[in-house]
Backbone as a ProteinNet text record, in pm:
[ID]
protein_1_A
[PRIMARY]
MKEYNKLVRDRIPEIITAKGGKSVTHTATSEEYKHKAIEKLQEEMAEFLESKNAEELADLLEIIYAVAGSLGVSKDELEAMRSKKAIERGGFTKRIILERS
[TERTIARY]
8175	8289.5	8382.7	8438.1	8534.9	8710.4	8773.3	8939.4	9026.8	9088.6	9190.1	9342.4	9368	9462.5	9597.7	9572.3	9661.3	9659.4	9761.5	9771.4	9673.3	9572.7	9495	9538	9479.8	9513	9424.5	9463	9406.1	9266.6	9179.8	9052.7	9001	9020.7	8947.8	8862.1	8848.6	8756.7	8650.8	8694.2	8587.4	8499.7	8557.2	8467.9	8398.3	8460.2	8364.9	8250.5	8259.8	8166	8039.5	8097.3	8007.6	7927.3	7971.2	7884.9	7792.7	7790.2	7712.1	7741.6	7912.1	8011.5	8049.8	8059.5	8183.3	8314.1	8372.6	8589.8	8651.1	8704.4	8759.1	8941.9	9002.8	9094.5	9213.8	9373.7	9429.5	9528.9	9591.6	9788.5	9863.7	9929.7	10051.1	10156.8	10253.5	10350.8	10425	10544.4	10669.6	10722.3	10742.2	10791.7	10690.9	10552.5	10433.2	10401.1	10454.4	10415.7	10512.9	10639.6	10727	10694.3	10662.2	10628.6	10505.4	10402.9	10271.5	10280.9	10384.8	10421	10465.3	10557.3	10648.6	10529	10484.5	10364.2	10252.2	10216.7	10186.2	10200.5	10328.8	10463.3	10417.1	10439.7	10430.7	10273.9	10164.5	10064.7	10002.4	10087	10085.7	10117.9	10249.5	10355.3	10279.4	10170.7	10123.1	9998.6	9938	9832.5	9870.9	9969.1	10006.3	10054.8	10145.9	10186.2	10081.3	10019.8	9874.1	9785.5	9790.2	9676.4	9793.2	9867.5	9951.9	9915.1	9801.8	9736.6	9835.2	9816.8	9932	9846.5	9704.7	9677.3	9717.5	9777.5	9840.3	9993.2	10045.9	10133.1	10174.5	10064.2	10064.6	9984.8	9957.3	9958.9	10066.7	10151.2	10289.3	10388.5	10364.1	10424.2	10429.3	10259	10203.9	10288.6	10288	10327.6	10479.9	10522.1	10714.8	10750.2	10658.3	10707.3	10668.9	10585.1	10521.7	10641.8	10690.6	10800.7	10898.5	10952.6	11041.5	11063.5	10914.6	10903.6	10945	10898.1	10884.3	11026.7	11122.9	11290.1	11353.7	11274.8	11350.9	11393.9	11317.6	11362.8	11263.2	11269.5	11177.2	11168.3	11040.6	11005.6	11115.3	11170.5	11273.5	11425.4	11431.3	11575.7	11546.4	11458.4	11450.4	11444.2	11396.4	11407	11555.7	11609.9	11757	11841.7	11806.4	11860.3	11856.1	11735.4	11680.9	11776.1	11787	11808.1	12008.3	12062.7	12214.7	12224.4	12138.8	12157.5	12133.7	12044.7	12020	12135.2	12208.6	12308.2	12410.1	12442.6	12573.3	12565.3	12440.7	12417	12334	12251.8	12168	12034.3	11886.6	11781.3	11764.1	11639.5	11590.7	11515.3	11539.5	11485.2	11527.4	11680	11729.8	11682.1	11631.4	11548.3	11681.9	11800.8	11882.1	11905.2	11897	11906.6	12027.9	12101.9	12240.1	12238.3	12308.6	12257.3	12382.2	12479.3	12629.4	12702	12812.2	12894.4	13040.3
11065.9	11057.4	10954.2	10896.6	10778.4	10880.7	10841	10907	10851.2	10960.3	10886.1	10966.2	11057.1	11118.2	11079.8	11097.8	11034.8	11134.1	11135.9	11224.2	11174.9	11241.9	11212.2	11286.2	11254.3	11320.5	11454	11592	11676.6	11710.4	11619.9	11689.4	11565.8	11478	11379.6	11482.7	11561.6	11653.5	11697.6	11738	11788.6	11626.5	11553.3	11447.4	11361.2	11407.9	11348.9	11473.1	11609.2	11684.3	11665.9	11640	11606.1	11468.9	11386.4	11251.8	11279.5	11443.9	11419.2	11458.9	11448.6	11404.5	11533.6	11505.3	11628.3	11555.8	11680.1	11610.6	11717.3	11721	11780.3	11767.1	11884.4	11868.6	11984.9	11957.3	12061.4	12067.9	12156.3	12182.6	12137.3	12047.2	11996.1	12086.9	12079.8	12165.7	12118.3	12154.5	12068.8	11947.6	11968.6	11816.4	11721.8	11746.8	11686.3	11606.7	11688.6	11626.9	11517.7	11535.8	11473.9	11328.7	11327.8	11200.2	11127	11216.9	11145	11105.4	11170.7	11131.7	10999.3	11020.7	10805.8	10741.5	10749.1	10677.4	10605.6	10749.2	10719.2	10606.8	10613.1	10548.3	10413.8	10409.3	10248.6	10200.7	10257.3	10208.4	10200.5	10245.3	10233.4	10097.1	10095	9953.4	9844.7	9851.8	9720.2	9720.6	9804.3	9788.2	9701.3	9760.6	9676.1	9558.4	9533.2	9412	9289.4	9339.4	9262.7	9229.9	9352.2	9334	9289.4	9345.4	9319.7	9366.5	9494.8	9588.9	9702.6	9729.7	9804.9	9950	9995.7	10104.1	10099.5	10064	10028.1	10073.1	10075.7	10098.5	10278.5	10298.4	10480.2	10505.1	10471.2	10535.6	10553.2	10425.8	10444.9	10526.7	10548.6	10674.3	10793.4	10839.7	10976.4	10977.5	10906.9	10943.2	10946.9	10868	10880.1	10998.6	11066	11200.8	11288	11290.7	11359.4	11361.7	11255.3	11186.5	11293.1	11294.4	11339.9	11495.4	11530.3	11697.7	11741.7	11691.2	11716.7	11717.3	11650.2	11654.8	11763.2	11826.7	11931.3	11896.1	11740.2	11693.2	11688.8	11730.8	11726.1	11622.9	11640.5	11498.1	11452.1	11550	11562.6	11515.4	11586.1	11564.4	11414.8	11313.9	11204.5	11149.3	11149.3	11088.2	11110.6	11186.2	11209.4	11124.6	11133.1	11010.7	10876.6	10841	10712.4	10651.6	10769	10732	10733.9	10806.5	10779.8	10659.1	10610.3	10469.6	10360.7	10384.4	10282.5	10264.1	10366.5	10359.1	10315.5	10355.2	10282.6	10181	10155.1	9974.3	9913.4	9937	9893.3	9905.9	9840.8	9816.1	9676.8	9668.5	9514.3	9443.2	9457.8	9404.2	9267.7	9256.2	9114	9013.1	9028.3	8924.7	8875.8	8915.6	8869.3	8851.9	8734.5	8677.5	8653.5	8717.7	8728.2	8597.4	8480.2	8374.6	8415.5	8435.9	8464.6	8536.4	8586.4	8707	8655.2
12218.1	12117.9	12154.1	12026.4	12034	12062.6	12131.2	12185.4	12023.3	11986.5	11888.2	11882.9	11960	11981.5	11874.6	11727.9	11643.1	11500.1	11456.8	11310.9	11223.6	11146.8	11057.4	10891.2	10792	10649.1	10688.5	10600	10643.8	10590	10541.8	10496	10608.3	10660.4	10805.4	10877.2	10908.8	10998.8	10926.9	10806.6	10693.8	10656.3	10632.5	10578	10704.3	10827.9	10950.3	10944.1	10953.9	10946	10842.1	10702.4	10627.1	10606	10691.5	10750.9	10854.3	10904	10995.7	11149	11147.9	11307.6	11306.7	11442.2	11484.7	11541.6	11528.2	11585.5	11638.1	11745.5	11800.7	11760	11743.3	11682.7	11722.6	11696.2	11731.8	11635.5	11595.5	11516.5	11622.9	11585.1	11619.4	11620.3	11765.1	11751.9	11656	11636.3	11522.1	11625.9	11717.8	11816.2	11829.9	11829.7	11841.6	11707.6	11589.7	11464.5	11408.3	11438.6	11461.2	11508.4	11644.7	11723.7	11646.2	11628.1	11554	11465.5	11367.8	11227.9	11206.8	11284.8	11330.6	11353.4	11481.1	11519	11405.2	11316.7	11200.2	11104.2	11113.1	10998.7	11070.9	11182.6	11231.1	11198.8	11244.6	11249.5	11058.9	10963.4	10837.7	10815.6	10865.3	10807.2	10866	10966.3	11020.6	10974.2	10885.7	10831.4	10718.2	10635.6	10512.2	10517.9	10628.9	10665.3	10688.9	10739.2	10789.7	10639.7	10567	10432.9	10317.6	10274.4	10198.1	10078.4	10088.4	9986.3	9918.1	9802.2	9768.5	9810.6	9817	9863.3	10021.7	10100.6	10208.3	10153.7	10060.9	10005.5	9985.5	9909.5	9909	10051.8	10105.6	10270.5	10346.3	10310.2	10376.3	10317.4	10160	10076	10155.4	10147.8	10218.3	10292.6	10409	10538	10523.3	10492.8	10430.9	10408	10326.9	10309.2	10391.9	10461.5	10573.1	10677.7	10720.8	10830.9	10753.2	10644.7	10562.2	10597.9	10543.3	10563.3	10739.2	10821.5	10965.6	11014.2	10914.7	10953.1	10886.8	10782.8	10716.7	10578.7	10522.2	10398.7	10280.4	10180.4	10088.1	10030.8	9953.1	9851.7	9782.3	9652.5	9583.4	9654.3	9791.4	9855.4	9840.5	9923.1	9986.6	9794.5	9724.4	9618.8	9535.3	9588.4	9553.4	9627.9	9756.7	9827.7	9794.2	9760	9715.9	9578.9	9516.2	9360.6	9411.4	9481.1	9461.6	9575.5	9668.2	9728.7	9614.3	9546.9	9453.4	9344.3	9273.8	9184.3	9275.2	9410.8	9462	9507.3	9543	9610.4	9539.5	9468.7	9403	9431.2	9371.1	9420.7	9491.9	9491.3	9512.7	9410.6	9300.2	9201.4	9162.1	9159	9140.2	9227.7	9372	9449.3	9549.8	9527.7	9623.4	9757.9	9814.8	9940.2	9987.3	10086.8	10142.5	10242	10234.5	10337.7	10412.8	10370.4	10491.6	10442.7	10494.4	10447.6	10530.3
[MASK]
+++++++++++++++++++++++++++++++++++++++++++++++++++++++++++++++++++++++++++++++++++++++++++++++++++++

């Protein structure tokens, strides 16, 4: 068996079993979950940076929601924070590069 020791999507053990494999899992404590979710965020970011693939962005979004949840912030609260910042400071659609200030 290959060792992973990482956070995986909820259906991964079921998918492994359906393919004839076996998996050993445990449910993370709150603290372990926070730590592993942040590790997964870094992993997904690295995958996106390498591939520049929109599907990897979807993975990033999913783990961002999970990290937020581990911090006690819901998707709706996170979106409200994002929206507030966009109203106050703008988004990134104008492609502005600050050269000096």
